[in-house]
Phi, psi and omega in degrees: 000137181285165180296327179295318178294320179296317179294322180296317179297316180293321179297319178299320179298312184294313181296316179300317180295318180295315180298316181299313182293318179294318180295321177295319180296323181279333180100018180263097185288329179296313179292326177298320179294321178295321177295319178296322179294319178296318178297318179295322179296320177296319178294321179295319177297321178295317178296319179297321178298316180298316180296318180298316179294320179296321180292324177296318180296324182291329178280338180284339184278000000 
């Protein structure tokens, strides 16, 4: 995974977490759910990246 993809995944996590926390503080549950979804998508991209890197390493050996 390129550095850009890694940064994008991390940015989604950070932005999602921030949106979720602000929305909870304000009391907007719909936006909080959207923030949680964005955060989950960033985490999923990170997990996919890890799996991809591990599979590449296993073929190099």
